[in-house]
C-alpha positions in Angstrom: -156.8 5.8 -249.6 -160.3 6.3 -248.0 -160.4 9.3 -245.7 -162.8 7.5 -243.3 -164.0 9.8 -240.5 -162.7 12.9 -242.4 -165.6 12.4 -244.9 -168.2 12.6 -242.1 -170.1 15.8 -242.1 -170.3 15.6 -238.3 -166.6 15.4 -237.9 -166.0 18.3 -240.3 -168.5 20.4 -238.4 -167.0 19.4 -235.0 -163.5 20.3 -236.2 -164.8 23.7 -237.4 -166.5 24.3 -234.1 -163.3 23.5 -232.2 -161.4 26.1 -234.3 -164.2 28.6 -233.6 -164.0 27.9 -229.9 -160.2 28.6 -229.9 -160.9 31.9 -231.6 -163.7 32.8 -229.1 -161.5 32.1 -226.1 -158.2 33.6 -227.3 -159.0 36.9 -225.4 -160.1 35.3 -222.2 -158.3 36.6 -219.1 -154.9 35.2 -218.4 -156.2 34.2 -214.9 -158.6 31.8 -216.7 -155.8 30.1 -218.8 -156.0 26.9 -216.6 -159.6 27.4 -215.7 -162.6 27.9 -218.0 -160.4 28.6 -221.1 -158.8 25.2 -220.8 -162.1 23.4 -220.0 -163.9 24.9 -223.0 -161.0 24.1 -225.4 -160.7 20.5 -224.1 -164.4 19.9 -224.5 -164.4 21.4 -228.0 -161.4 19.3 -229.1 -162.9 16.2 -227.5 -165.9 16.2 -229.9 -164.1 15.7 -233.3 -161.3 13.6 -231.6 -163.8 11.1 -230.2 -165.7 10.9 -233.5 -162.4 10.1 -235.2 -161.4 7.5 -232.6 -164.8 5.9 -232.7 -164.7 5.5 -236.5 -161.3 3.9 -236.4 -162.6 1.2 -234.1 -163.5 -2.2 -235.5 -166.5 -2.9 -233.3 -169.9 -1.2 -233.4 -170.1 -1.1 -229.6 -166.8 0.8 -229.5 -168.0 3.3 -232.1 -171.2 4.0 -230.2 -169.1 4.4 -227.0 -166.9 7.1 -228.6 -169.8 8.8 -230.2 -171.5 8.9 -226.8 -168.4 10.5 -225.3 -168.4 13.1 -228.1 -172.0 13.8 -227.3 -171.2 14.2 -223.6 -168.4 16.6 -224.5 -170.9 18.6 -226.5 -173.1 18.9 -223.4 -170.1 20.1 -221.4 -169.2 22.7 -224.0 -172.8 23.9 -224.1 -172.8 24.5 -220.4 -169.4 26.1 -220.4 -170.4 28.5 -223.2 -173.5 29.5 -221.2 -171.4 30.2 -218.1 -168.9 32.2 -220.2 -171.7 34.3 -221.5 -173.2 34.9 -218.0 -169.8 36.0 -216.5 -169.3 38.2 -219.5 -166.3 36.4 -221.1 -168.1 36.0 -224.4 -170.7 38.5 -225.7 -174.0 36.9 -226.7 -173.6 38.2 -230.3 -170.4 36.2 -230.8 -172.0 33.0 -229.4 -174.8 32.5 -231.9 -172.8 30.8 -234.6 -171.0 28.5 -232.3 -174.2 27.5 -230.5 -176.0 26.8 -233.8 -173.2 24.7 -235.0 -173.0 22.8 -231.7 -176.8 22.2 -231.7 -176.5 20.8 -235.2 -173.6 18.5 -234.2 -175.5 17.3 -231.2 -178.5 16.3 -233.3 -176.3 14.4 -235.7 -174.5 12.6 -232.9 -177.8 11.7 -231.3 -178.9 10.1 -234.6 -175.6 8.3 -235.2 -175.5 6.7 -231.7 -178.9 5.1 -232.5 -178.0 4.0 -236.0 -174.3 2.9 -236.0 
């Protein structure tokens, strides 16, 4: 059976990013459990989830819609990571890899939304 979206490099990278985000946020303060911790994790999970859902849709317009949602979630995540750094929840040194991966994912999603 074809693996579909699981063969997509962008989905694989987005899944890896979501896992990395969970690791980065595991030591956030308990007081932020339902605040920024939850927001960051939901945005990170949304990226590969929407890529997967889009690629399971039958119509091109629906695929583009879900890729666009994934792109929007990436922008949310980018903002939340910046805020987390500025309020000293995540050290800048630990963000470099996640930011680079997110930037790569965003570039791929941007291309895909124009070519699907």
